[in-house]
C-alpha positions as CSV (number, residue, x, y, z in Angstrom):
1,M,0.0,0.0,0.0
2,K,2.8,2.4,1.0
3,R,4.6,1.4,-2.1
4,N,1.7,2.3,-4.3
5,S,1.3,5.6,-2.6
6,L,4.9,6.4,-3.2
7,L,4.7,5.5,-6.8
8,T,1.6,7.7,-7.2
9,C,3.5,10.7,-5.6
10,L,6.5,10.2,-7.9
11,V,4.2,10.1,-10.9
12,L,2.5,13.3,-9.8
13,L,5.8,15.0,-9.1
14,S,7.1,14.0,-12.6
15,S,4.0,15.4,-14.2
16,V,4.4,18.7,-12.4
17,A,8.0,18.9,-13.4
18,L,7.2,18.2,-17.0
19,L,4.5,20.8,-16.9
20,V,6.8,23.4,-15.4
21,T,9.6,22.5,-17.8
22,G,7.2,22.8,-20.7
23,C,6.0,26.2,-19.5
24,S,9.5,27.4,-19.1
25,K,10.5,26.3,-22.6
26,E,7.4,28.1,-24.0
27,A,8.3,31.2,-22.0
28,V,11.9,31.2,-23.2
29,K,10.8,30.6,-26.7
30,S,8.4,33.5,-26.6
31,E,11.0,35.8,-25.1
32,T,13.5,34.7,-27.7
33,E,11.1,35.3,-30.6
34,A,10.2,38.7,-29.1
35,A,13.8,39.7,-28.8
36,E,14.5,38.5,-32.4
37,T,11.6,40.6,-33.6
38,V,13.0,43.7,-31.9
39,V,16.4,43.1,-33.3
40,K,14.9,42.7,-36.8
41,Q,13.0,45.9,-36.4
42,V,16.1,47.8,-35.2
43,V,18.1,46.4,-38.1
44,A,15.4,47.0,-40.6
45,A,14.8,50.6,-39.4
46,P,16.5,53.1,-41.7
47,V,19.4,55.1,-40.2
48,P,18.8,58.8,-40.6
49,A,21.2,60.2,-43.2
50,K,23.5,63.0,-42.1
51,Q,22.1,66.2,-43.4
52,A,24.4,68.2,-45.7
53,E,25.2,71.7,-44.5
54,P,23.2,74.3,-46.5
55,A,25.2,76.1,-49.2
56,K,26.7,79.4,-47.9
57,Y,26.1,81.2,-51.2
58,A,23.6,80.8,-54.0
59,D,25.2,79.8,-57.3
60,G,25.8,82.6,-59.8
61,I,28.0,85.6,-60.6
62,Y,28.2,88.4,-58.2
63,F,29.5,91.9,-58.9
64,A,30.2,95.2,-57.1
65,M,32.0,98.4,-57.9
66,D,33.2,101.4,-56.0
67,D,30.8,104.4,-55.9
68,A,33.5,106.9,-57.0
69,F,36.9,107.2,-58.6
70,A,39.8,107.3,-56.2
71,S,42.5,110.0,-56.4
72,S,44.5,107.5,-58.5
73,G,41.8,107.8,-61.2
74,W,40.7,104.2,-60.7
75,K,37.3,102.8,-59.6
76,E,37.8,99.2,-58.4
77,T,35.5,96.3,-59.1
78,A,35.0,92.7,-57.8
79,T,33.4,89.8,-59.6
80,V,32.8,86.6,-57.7
81,T,31.6,83.3,-59.2
82,V,29.9,80.7,-57.1
83,Q,29.3,77.1,-58.1
84,G,27.9,74.4,-55.9
85,G,27.6,76.9,-53.1
86,K,31.3,77.6,-53.1
87,I,33.4,80.5,-54.4
88,V,35.3,79.1,-57.4
89,S,36.8,82.2,-58.9
90,A,37.2,85.9,-58.2
91,D,38.3,88.9,-60.3
92,W,39.6,92.1,-58.7
93,N,39.8,94.8,-61.4
94,G,39.0,98.4,-62.0
95,V,37.9,101.1,-64.5
96,N,39.6,104.4,-65.2
97,S,38.0,107.8,-65.2
98,N,39.3,108.3,-68.7
99,G,37.8,105.1,-70.0
100,G,40.1,102.7,-71.8
101,A,41.4,99.4,-70.7
102,D,40.5,97.8,-67.3
103,K,43.1,97.9,-64.6
104,K,44.4,94.4,-65.1
105,T,44.8,94.7,-68.9
106,F,46.4,98.1,-68.4
107,D,48.9,96.6,-65.9
108,K,49.6,93.6,-68.1
109,A,50.3,95.9,-71.0
110,G,53.2,97.4,-69.0
111,K,51.4,100.7,-68.3
112,Y,50.9,100.6,-64.5
113,N,54.5,99.7,-63.7
114,M,54.4,99.2,-59.9
115,V,57.7,97.3,-60.1
116,K,59.5,99.6,-62.5
117,F,58.6,102.9,-60.9
118,G,57.4,102.0,-57.4
119,N,59.9,99.3,-56.6
120,A,57.0,96.9,-55.6
121,Q,57.7,93.2,-55.1
122,A,55.4,92.4,-58.0
123,D,53.1,94.2,-60.5
124,W,49.5,94.9,-59.5
125,S,47.9,92.2,-61.5
126,V,50.2,89.6,-60.0
127,Q,49.4,90.7,-56.4
128,A,45.7,90.9,-57.3
129,A,45.7,87.3,-58.4
130,K,47.1,86.3,-55.0
131,A,44.4,88.2,-53.2
132,E,41.8,86.5,-55.4
133,A,43.2,83.0,-54.7
134,Y,43.1,83.8,-50.9
135,L,39.4,84.5,-51.1
136,V,38.8,81.3,-53.0
137,S,40.7,79.4,-50.3
138,T,39.0,81.0,-47.3
139,Q,35.5,81.2,-48.9
140,D,34.8,84.3,-46.8
141,P,35.8,87.9,-47.4
142,A,35.6,88.6,-43.7
143,K,38.5,86.2,-43.0
144,I,41.2,88.8,-43.5
145,T,43.0,91.0,-41.0
146,Y,44.6,94.4,-41.7
147,K,47.6,95.8,-40.1
148,D,46.8,99.5,-40.8
149,N,44.0,101.8,-41.8
150,E,45.0,101.7,-45.4
151,G,44.0,98.1,-45.8
152,H,47.4,96.3,-46.0
153,T,47.6,92.8,-44.7
154,D,50.2,90.2,-43.7
155,D,47.8,87.3,-44.3
156,I,48.6,86.9,-47.9
157,A,52.2,86.1,-48.9
158,G,53.5,88.2,-51.8
159,V,50.9,91.0,-51.5
160,S,52.0,94.5,-50.4
161,V,49.2,96.5,-52.0
162,H,46.3,97.4,-49.8
163,V,43.6,94.8,-50.3
164,S,40.7,96.1,-48.2
165,A,38.9,97.5,-51.2
166,F,38.8,94.1,-52.8
167,F,37.5,92.2,-49.8
168,N,35.0,94.9,-49.0
169,L,33.7,94.8,-52.6
170,A,33.5,91.0,-52.5
171,A,31.4,91.2,-49.4
172,K,29.2,93.9,-50.9
173,A,28.7,91.7,-54.1
174,L,27.9,88.6,-52.1
175,S,25.5,90.5,-49.9
176,A,23.7,91.9,-52.9
177,G,23.1,88.6,-54.5
178,P,23.9,87.1,-58.0
179,V,23.6,89.4,-61.0
180,G,24.7,87.0,-63.7
181,R,26.8,88.0,-66.7
182,G,25.9,90.8,-69.2
183,P,25.6,90.3,-72.9
184,L,28.7,92.2,-74.0
185,A,32.2,90.9,-74.6
186,D,34.6,92.3,-72.0
187,G,37.0,94.9,-73.3
188,V,37.3,98.5,-74.5
189,Y,34.8,100.1,-77.0
190,F,35.6,103.4,-78.7
191,A,34.0,105.7,-81.2
192,I,34.7,109.3,-82.3
193,D,32.8,111.7,-84.5
194,E,33.9,111.9,-88.1
195,A,34.1,115.7,-88.3
196,Y,34.4,118.7,-86.0
197,A,31.1,120.3,-85.0
198,S,30.5,124.0,-85.5
199,S,31.5,124.3,-81.8
200,G,35.0,123.2,-82.9
201,W,34.8,119.9,-81.0
202,K,34.8,116.3,-82.2
203,D,33.1,114.2,-79.5
204,Y,34.3,110.7,-78.6
205,V,33.3,108.0,-76.2
206,S,35.3,105.2,-74.5
207,L,33.5,102.4,-72.7
208,T,35.0,99.7,-70.4
209,V,33.1,96.4,-70.2
210,I,33.6,94.0,-67.3
211,N,31.5,90.9,-66.7
212,G,29.6,91.6,-69.8
213,R,28.3,95.0,-68.7
214,I,29.4,98.6,-69.2
215,A,31.3,99.4,-66.0
216,G,33.1,102.6,-67.1
217,A,32.2,105.3,-69.6
218,D,34.1,108.4,-70.7
219,W,32.3,111.0,-72.9
220,S,34.6,113.7,-74.0
221,G,35.9,115.3,-77.2
222,V,38.9,116.9,-78.9
223,N,39.4,120.2,-80.7
224,M,41.8,120.7,-83.7
225,A,44.7,121.2,-81.3
226,N,43.7,117.7,-79.9
227,Q,43.0,119.1,-76.4
228,D,40.7,116.9,-74.4
229,K,37.3,118.5,-73.8
230,K,36.9,117.4,-70.2
231,A,40.4,118.5,-69.2
232,F,39.8,121.8,-71.1
233,D,36.6,122.3,-69.1
234,K,38.0,121.4,-65.7
235,A,40.8,123.9,-66.3
236,G,38.2,126.6,-66.5
237,N,38.4,127.2,-70.2
238,Y,34.9,126.1,-71.4
239,N,32.9,128.1,-68.9
240,M,29.3,127.0,-69.6
241,V,28.2,128.3,-66.2
242,K,30.1,131.5,-66.3
243,F,29.3,132.6,-69.8
244,G,26.3,130.4,-70.8
245,G,24.3,130.5,-67.6
246,A,24.2,126.7,-67.5
247,Q,23.2,124.8,-64.3
248,A,26.5,123.0,-64.3
249,D,29.7,122.9,-66.3
250,W,29.9,120.6,-69.2
251,Y,32.1,117.9,-67.6
252,V,29.7,117.7,-64.6
253,Q,26.8,117.1,-66.9
254,A,28.7,114.7,-69.0
255,E,29.5,112.6,-65.9
256,K,25.7,112.5,-65.0
257,A,25.0,111.2,-68.5
258,E,27.8,108.6,-68.1
259,A,26.2,107.5,-64.8
260,Y,22.9,107.1,-66.5
261,L,24.4,104.8,-69.1
262,I,26.1,102.6,-66.5
263,A,22.9,102.3,-64.5
264,N,20.7,101.5,-67.5
265,Q,23.3,99.9,-69.8
266,D,21.8,101.6,-72.9
267,F,19.7,104.6,-74.0
268,A,16.7,102.5,-75.2
269,K,14.4,104.1,-72.7
270,L,15.7,107.6,-73.0
271,S,13.3,110.1,-74.5
272,Y,14.3,113.4,-76.1
273,S,12.5,116.7,-75.7
274,D,13.6,118.1,-79.1
275,N,15.5,117.2,-82.3
276,E,18.7,118.5,-80.9
277,G,19.1,115.6,-78.5
278,H,18.1,117.2,-75.2
279,T,16.3,115.1,-72.6
280,D,14.4,115.5,-69.3
281,D,15.2,112.0,-68.3
282,I,18.6,112.7,-66.7
283,A,18.4,115.0,-63.7
284,G,20.9,117.9,-63.8
285,V,21.7,117.5,-67.5
286,S,20.7,120.3,-69.9
287,V,23.3,119.7,-72.6
288,H,22.2,117.6,-75.6
289,V,23.0,114.0,-75.1
290,G,21.9,112.6,-78.5
291,G,25.4,112.6,-79.9
292,F,26.7,110.7,-76.9
293,A,24.0,108.1,-77.3
294,N,24.8,107.7,-81.0
295,L,28.5,107.3,-80.3
296,V,27.7,104.6,-77.7
297,G,25.7,102.7,-80.2
298,K,28.5,103.1,-82.8
299,A,31.2,101.9,-80.4
300,L,29.2,98.8,-79.2
301,A,28.4,97.9,-82.8
302,A,32.1,98.1,-83.8
303,G,33.2,95.7,-81.0
304,P,36.1,95.8,-78.6
305,V,39.4,97.3,-79.6
306,A,42.9,96.2,-78.4
307,I,45.0,98.4,-76.2
308,G,47.8,100.2,-78.0
309,S,51.4,100.9,-77.0
310,Y,51.3,104.7,-76.6
311,A,50.6,106.7,-73.4
312,D,47.2,108.4,-73.4
313,G,47.1,112.2,-74.0
314,T,47.9,114.9,-76.4
315,Y,51.1,115.1,-78.5
316,F,52.4,118.0,-80.6
317,A,55.3,118.9,-82.9
318,S,56.2,121.8,-85.1
319,E,58.8,122.4,-87.7
320,D,61.6,124.7,-86.5
321,A,61.4,127.2,-89.3
322,F,59.2,128.4,-92.1
323,G,59.8,126.5,-95.3
324,S,60.4,127.8,-98.8
325,T,56.6,127.6,-99.3
326,G,56.1,130.0,-96.5
327,W,54.6,127.5,-94.2
328,K,55.7,126.0,-90.9
329,E,54.0,122.6,-90.6
330,T,52.5,121.2,-87.4
331,V,51.1,117.9,-86.2
332,S,49.0,117.2,-83.1
333,L,47.8,113.7,-82.0
334,F,45.4,112.4,-79.5
335,V,45.8,109.0,-77.9
336,S,43.2,107.1,-76.0
337,N,43.6,103.5,-74.8
338,G,47.1,103.5,-76.2
339,R,45.9,104.1,-79.7
340,I,46.1,107.2,-81.9
341,V,42.5,108.2,-82.4
342,N,42.7,111.7,-83.8
343,V,45.3,113.5,-86.0
344,N,45.6,117.1,-87.2
345,W,48.2,117.9,-89.8
346,S,48.3,121.6,-90.6
347,G,50.7,124.5,-90.5
348,V,51.0,128.3,-90.0
349,N,52.4,131.0,-92.2
350,E,53.9,134.3,-91.1
351,N,50.5,135.9,-91.2
352,G,49.2,133.4,-88.7
353,D,46.9,131.7,-91.2
354,D,46.1,128.0,-90.5
355,K,47.1,125.9,-93.5
356,K,44.0,123.6,-93.4
357,A,41.6,126.5,-93.1
358,Y,43.5,128.4,-95.8
359,S,43.1,125.4,-98.1
360,A,39.5,124.7,-97.2
361,D,38.4,128.3,-98.1
362,G,40.1,128.0,-101.5
363,S,43.0,130.3,-100.8
364,Y,45.7,127.6,-101.3
365,G,44.6,126.8,-104.8
366,M,46.3,123.5,-105.4
367,V,43.6,122.3,-107.8
368,A,43.0,125.6,-109.6
369,I,46.6,126.7,-109.8
370,G,48.6,123.5,-109.4
371,K,46.2,121.1,-111.2
372,A,46.4,118.8,-108.2
373,S,43.9,115.9,-107.9
374,A,42.5,117.4,-104.7
375,E,43.1,120.3,-102.4
376,W,45.8,120.2,-99.8
377,H,43.4,119.8,-96.8
378,V,41.6,116.9,-98.6
379,Q,44.9,115.1,-99.2
380,A,46.1,115.8,-95.7
381,A,43.0,114.1,-94.4
382,A,43.8,111.0,-96.4
383,V,47.3,111.0,-94.9
384,E,45.9,111.4,-91.4
385,N,43.5,108.5,-91.9
386,Y,46.4,106.3,-93.1
387,L,48.2,106.9,-89.8
388,L,45.0,106.1,-87.9
389,S,44.8,102.8,-89.7
390,T,48.5,101.8,-89.3
391,Q,49.1,103.3,-85.9
392,D,52.8,103.5,-86.8
393,P,54.7,106.4,-88.5
394,A,57.4,103.9,-89.6
395,K,54.9,102.0,-91.9
396,I,55.4,104.2,-94.9
397,S,57.5,103.9,-98.0
398,Y,58.7,106.7,-100.3
399,K,59.2,106.6,-104.0
400,D,61.5,109.6,-104.3
401,S,63.8,111.8,-102.2
402,E,61.0,114.5,-102.0
403,G,58.9,112.3,-99.8
404,H,56.1,111.2,-102.2
405,T,54.4,107.9,-101.7
406,D,52.2,105.4,-103.5
407,D,51.1,103.9,-100.1
408,I,48.2,106.4,-99.6
409,G,45.4,106.6,-102.1
410,G,44.5,110.1,-103.1
411,A,47.7,111.7,-101.8
412,S,50.0,113.1,-104.4
413,I,51.6,115.7,-102.1
414,H,54.9,114.9,-100.4
415,V,54.2,113.3,-97.0
416,S,57.6,112.8,-95.4
417,S,57.4,116.0,-93.4
418,F,54.2,114.7,-91.8
419,F,55.6,111.4,-90.7
420,T,58.8,113.1,-89.5
421,L,56.7,115.4,-87.3
422,V,54.6,112.5,-86.0
423,N,57.9,110.7,-84.9
424,K,59.0,114.0,-83.3
425,A,55.8,114.4,-81.4
426,L,55.7,110.8,-80.1
427,A,59.3,111.1,-79.0
428,A,58.6,114.2,-77.1
429,G,55.9,112.5,-75.1
430,V,52.5,113.7,-73.8
431,V,52.1,117.4,-73.6
432,K,52.1,118.4,-70.0
433,K,48.9,120.2,-68.8
């Protein structure tokens, strides 16, 4: 009996153990499956991608320019190009108050001469390139320190020029936002009237294009002595206010017209108040601007012109004595952007008569008396135009010892005296004001 009871207890205990063991396995299995599910969910869950830093600058071309010309005659510019949110290139440049080539081109042509005359460690364009490279490397025009109030820095090796203007302009450009590139080819554009007006002046215009837009404009003129109209006026010789009762002198009004052109890039929206080319659209301008607008159109249509080798300004030479004909010949030249753009070959007799005017009014009589193919002033104009086309007084050949040539159509007069005087004028240099 006891034995049966013992067996019964053992059976019951075994059943309980089996039940407990079964429950434990089920619990472990459930816990394991739950853990595996969590792991799978964690593994399957996407890992958030590291967000890229927002671009510091919007892609595009940025541009800024000084508000006024410095005492050096230059107004500096900065062009910054951004791609992929980063500054990839920068151009530090400038325009001159007299028009002509931009500052870099002017320097590379050997006309700025910081090394030659200023004993600088490198020419301006070379140092400008180093400043540009520094901006590209730092990506921030504010990351520059200055050692003095003039804007010099020790942060850029090989740069001794003051650089604050460049970095300030770069900051100004980036702050203003992209402007893109204009439609024009960079370079210098020039046009001059074909004849002198009744006022005695022949107007000209010189435009400087940077980043495809007109960044500099010079509207001036020359008289028969090849004096520059703006300089003539600034010296107190034109006197529109003093003698004409004008609201401002000519050069002041010309500068306002130039500013209008730079701001608007053309005269398409300019309206005229009369047939003489006056307008009410430009505040402070009462002179007629139609001629200026026409010259701008002519210059842009002709396209950019290369910089020449001569120094800008007026040149003059005269024969030392009156010749056997009774005339003492003279030559005056005007150079803009290094190129001869106006020439006047004339002379004076002992009575003070101007040879060209004397010929033009019929007093010289080369055709009537000498049976020449054309009057002297007409042939002289052909010779002047030849020099304008060749830009070099050495590019002439003579067929006899008297200085006649077959190189110039319509010129049967001897021309050697003219080219001798041109050489003399250029050798003497620009006439000092």
